[in-house]
N, C-alpha and C positions, 0 to 999 in steps of 0.2 A: 738867624741867630748869630750873635757876636761872641767871639772867643774871649777867654780871659786874657788880660794884657800880659805879655811876656816882658820881663825886665832885662833888657839887653846887657846892662852892666854886670849882671850876675851870671851871664852865660858861661864864662870860664869856670866859675864855681860849680855850675850845673854839670859841665863836662867832667870835672874832677869827681863829683858825686856819682855820675853815671859810670865812671871807670871803676870806682870802689864797688858799686852794686854788681857790675858785670863780673868782677873778680870773685865776689862772694858767691854768686850764682854758679860760676864755673867750678868753685870748690865743692858745692853740693852735687853738681852734675857729674863730676869725675870721682866722687866718693871720698874726697878729702874731708869733707864734713858729712855727717850721716844723720838722716832723719830717724827718730826713734818711734817704734811701734808701741802704742799704749794698750793694745790687746782688744780694742773694740773699733767698729767703724767710725771714721772721723770725716765729717763733711765740713770743709772749709768754705766760708763765704767772705770774700775780700775784694780788694780793688787795686787798681794801679795808680790811682790819684789820691790826694790827701783829703779824703772825706767828701761828703755831700753827694753820694751816688744812690742812696736809698737802700743800702744793704740791711739796715735794721728791720724794716717791715718784711724783707725777704726771710731773714733768720726767724722772725716770729711765725711767718707762714709755714716754714719748714717744720718748726717745732710742733705746730698744731697738726700738720699733716701726719707727722710721725706718731703723735699721741693717738690720733684716730686709727692708725694702723696697728696699735697695740704695743708700740715701743715705749721705752722709758728714757726719753732724751734729756741730755744736759746741754746747757749753753755756757761756754767758757769765753770770757772776754778779758782783755787786759785791764779794763776799767780806766780808760783814758781820762785824765783830769782830776782823778781822786786825790785826796790828801793822805792816803794810806798806801802801804806796800804789802806785798805778800798775798797769801791766799785769804779770801773772804767769801763766805756764803752770802749771796744776795737773796736767793729764795731756796729754801729747803723745807718743804712741807709748810708748816705753820710759821716757820722762821722767815721773816721778811725784813731786809735792811732797806729802808725807804729813803735814807739820807744819801743824796747824790754826792755829797762831799766825801763820804766814806767809800762809796762803791763806784762812782761814775754815773753820769746821767743816763746813758744808753742802757746799761744793765738794769738800772732801776725801772726804766720804761718797759723793758722786756719782762721784768718780774711782775709788773702791773698787768700787762697784756696777755701773758701766758702763765697763769698761776699754777698750772699743773706741771710745768717743767722745772727742772733743777737748774739754778743759775748761780754762777760763781765768777769771781775775778781773780786773776793771778798773772803777773807779768812773765812768770816762768810757766809757759803753757804745758810743758811735759809734766812738771810736778803738779800743776793744778788739775790736769786731766786725771792723773793717778789718784789724787785725793778725792775727786768726785766719784771715781769708779769704786774706791774703797768705802767711802762713807755713804754714798747714795745708791750704789749698784746700778748706775746708768748703763744702758746698753748701746747707745749711739751718742756721739759727741758732736755738737755743732760748734765749730771754732769761729767765733766772730772776729772779723778783720784779721784773717789768718793767712792771706796769700803770701806775704813776705816772711811769715814765721815758719821757716822751713825745717826747724829742729824737730817738729812733730810730723810724723807720717800721716797722710790722709788717704781716704778711699775715694774721695770725689772732691775736685777743686773747682769752685764756682767763682768767677770774677764778675763783679757788678760794675757796669760803666753807664754813664749818662750818654744819651744821644748827642748832647751838645759837645761833650769832650771828645767824642769820636769824630764828629763832623768838623769842628773848628780846630781841633788839635791843641796841643799845649807843649810846654817845655818841662824839662826835669827840674825838680827842686834844686836851688832856691829861685831860679829864674821863672819857674812856673809852679804847677801843683802836682806834676807827675812824680810818683815814687819810682817808677820803672818805665822803660820804653815799651811800646806795644809789642815788640818782639818777645817779651816775656810771656805773652799769651800762649806761646807754644807749650808751656808746661801746665796750663789749665785744662780742665775737661770740658767746660762749657762757659759761655758768656751770656749774662742776662743784661739786656740793655733797657734802662729806665728812661722815661720821658718820651716814649714812642706813641704819640697820640693818633697818628694817621699813617697811611701807606707811603706818603711822600717822604716823611722822616725815616721810615723803614728803609726805603730805597736809598736815601742819602747816606744812611749809616753803612749799608752794604757797599756802596760806591767808595766811601771814605776808607773802609777797612781793606778793600781790594784783596791783595794776596797775603795780607799780614796774618790771617788765620783762616783755617778751614773747619773750625770747630762748629758744633751745633750752637745756634744762637736763638735766644728767646727774647721777646719784646714785650715790655710792660709799661704801665703808667700809673702814677699814684692817684688815689681817689680818697676824698674825705668821706668816711663812713658815718661819723657822728661828731657832735660838739658836746663838750663837757663844761658845765658852768662851774667856775671856781666858787668855793665856799660850801655848796651843798652837793657837789658832784652829780648834778642832774645830767642825764644823758638826753640830748636833744637831736632832732633830725638835722642832717647836714644843711638843709635849706632854711633852718630857723632864722638866719640873719639875711635871707635873700632880700635885696633891695635896700639894706641898711648900710650906712656909712660906718666903716670899721677901720681901726688902726691895726695894721699887721705888725707883729713883733716876732723876731726870730733870731736865734743865735745858732745857726746851723751852717753846713758847708755849701748848701745850694739854696740861698734865700729866694731867688727868682722863681724856683719851682713852687715854693710855698705860696707866694703871692698869686701865682697863676692858678693854684688849686682853689684859693678863696674866690677869685673872680669866676672860676668855673661853676661855683656854687651860687652865683648870683649876687655876691657881696660887692659893694662899692668900696674900693680901697684907695682913698685919696693920699694916704701916707703909709710908708713902710719903714719901721725902725729896724734895720738889719745890723746886728752885732756880730763880732767874730764867733766862730764855732766854739761851743761850750762856754760861752760868756755867762757869768753870773750877774744878774741884775743888781745894781747897787741902789741905795736910797736916792741918790742923785738921778739915776736912770728912771726910777719910778716917778720922780717929780717931773722929769722931762716928758715922760709918756702922758701924764695928766695934762701938761701944757699943750702938747701937740693935739690931744683929743679936743681940747677947747678951741684951739685955733682952726682945726679942720672940721669942727662940728660932728665929731665921731660919736656914734651911739654905743660903741662897744670896742673892746680890745680883744683881738684873737691872736693867740700864740701857738706855737707847736707844742706837742706833748713833751718833747725833750726840754723845752724851756720851762714848762710848768713844773716838772719834777725838780728843777733847780730852785723853784720858788716855794719851797715847803713851809716857809715862815709866813703864816697867815697875816701877821701884822704888816708885812710889806704891801699886801694887797689893800689893806685898809687905807693906805696913803693915797689910793686912787679915788677915794671918796665914793661917789655914787656911780662910777663907771663900771658896768658889768664886764667881767673878764671871762673868756672862754679859751679852752684849748681844743685842738683837733685830734681826732683819732683817724689814723690813715690805714688803708689797706691797698694791696697791689692788685690791679687788673691786668690780665694777660691778653695780648692780641693772639687770637687763635686758641686760647685756653691754656691751662697749666698742666694738662694731663701728660704730655710728652716729657716735660721737665720732671714731674713727680715720678714717672716711671724710670727715668734715668737715675734719679736719686735712689729709688728702691732697689734697682739692679745693683748699684754700688754697695748698698747696705747689706743686702742678703741674697743677691743673685737672683732676684725674681725675674721670670721670663718676660720679654716684651709683650705688652697687651694685657698683663694681669691687672 
């Protein structure tokens, strides 16, 4: 695996950024800044890099697990990339805000995948949490992308990292993609490593981390559970396009992982149009996709669900003429199973004894 390129000319800026982050964390550690307790258990799922680690499927899986255990979970996100500010409900019972421009693409995706959960966005996480507790009476809060948001106290801090970023390493923003150095892992409760498809990668991750953390670690990999056809929302088997030539389209933080998951399902991927994270496809982009499909003799376009929620305008798809468009539904598979991780979460939520 090759690491992301580090931009050497930006290293001085990265060192300055790292110093500011270190001072901020020291202020919290020494009590100069104080995290606020919102009165219910808070499970934070975040990362130390700028996106693309696979935390959204993990948040969805946690919400589903808590629902099965009889909890009333809420998911609170900042709503990155939205055109609005302040508090907004994305899902509250029958109320669903499906416009990614108003709520952000990831909260809309979670609202579609976990309809029983309460989902909201607010850049002020403390105020947002209190609004959700008051208006929906949630009893557990899942804080999406919350590792750096230390103003809200949490019961359990989960950091999600890719195997690639651990093994290859990276530099701090803006020279690289890291928000914090790996030494920040000492304030987490556990680390979930995504992209661990075999024991060799598992061993390489352990060797790369060395003495940086002694936390419990869990190893996962993403799997396509189904394909959804645009237009009629038909749910199809993940191998529906096995042996077919497809154009992969993604505007996510880790496009290589998406392409790999398509190949794993038996698709032939002669081309991959990878856009920046949260990119909204324009009419020009749509025309380019149609052209690439013709050039590469592709029989379909496959995009991520996150991309699909940003294409709510059906007329945009019409520009693709007769090319069928699908998006993937993903779930997380755990090496060794998810039982130990779920028990750790439940202990944090209500003090359930180990083995329950």
